[in-house]
Phi, psi and omega in degrees: 000131177276164181298326180294340180267350180287137181271138183244119174273168170246143178226125174248123179271107189240020186268006182293162184263354173055043184298316184289331180286325182090348174211166186291125182294329182299328182264000181298132180293126177221112182056039173088005177212163178302143182305319180298318181298317179296321180293316177300319181297318179293311183296326182292349175291339180238342190234143176206129355282175174247128179252141172247120183261116178195137178291159182294340178265006178283156179297322181300314181294314183296325184275327194239344180295129176075020182266006176083020177284193180299152188295123177208156177255124180276135176244115191245009184264023173296141178291121182302134176078002183273353174086179186294335178297320176294321177297321177299316182299312183287328177294316178296322178297319178295318179294319177299315181293338177275001177091014181266135179275333184231158175213131171275128185244133180225151166284163181279352187251035181239073190287349183263005176301137175240158179303332181296334174298314179298320178301315183294321177291317181300324181295339182263359180291134175232172179295335183263354183278124171276334178209145172236112191248140175289142182225141171243195185293346187247322190198169170283156176235086184295346174257030166213073191206158171255130179241149168285134184290340178286001173277357186304314184292320179296321179288323176299325177294323176298315180297317180297332179276001176099004180286140179232347184286130175296327181295342178297328178295319179293324179291330184274344185246160170288107190247130173254144182247137180237119173281109190284157186284338180227101181298340178301330179304333188265009184289129174260151170241118184243350184211163176303326178295322177299318181301314180298314182295317183291322178297319178296315179298318180293319179296320180294320180295319178296318180297320179294322180293325181288323184197000000 
């Protein structure tokens, strides 16, 4: 099978508790719809199917499951309190079981992701890469990365051993790094102040692109 024939799923890790935001980030209004819905809509332009990982007692699930948003499959068997690394493991397992060899993984609080980010990561996938991670001038972004779904069991073993760091997945896999062309894609919003700042940055970038 060539890389062009490999199927790529999308995975959104939406099980966080949004402590700094004060309300659930997945349901935060962004351009007229919940942030999670917009993210699923963007990712679905390149990935199929799209999975949303969140336990049934998470705010994201309680607020948004079954509300008629963009088509996504909810994965709810994440270990409660185990953090995004556990979510990554169960999300990759779901994508693997659906027959997908690769999965683009995102946090739920990255509203500026564009399909071109997935394109740039996809172009760097090789037969030996376990993960292809977006990188900016400062750091890796393990929740803006493409993973091979057959890494699910290895990552689950890390979680079972007590590991919680997302970067542990990159350390355990053959990881390639891609310096993306637009660092704005990698912007997280963690607080109300972040939302205001990011909206201003996005508006300025759009205005510059127009003229």
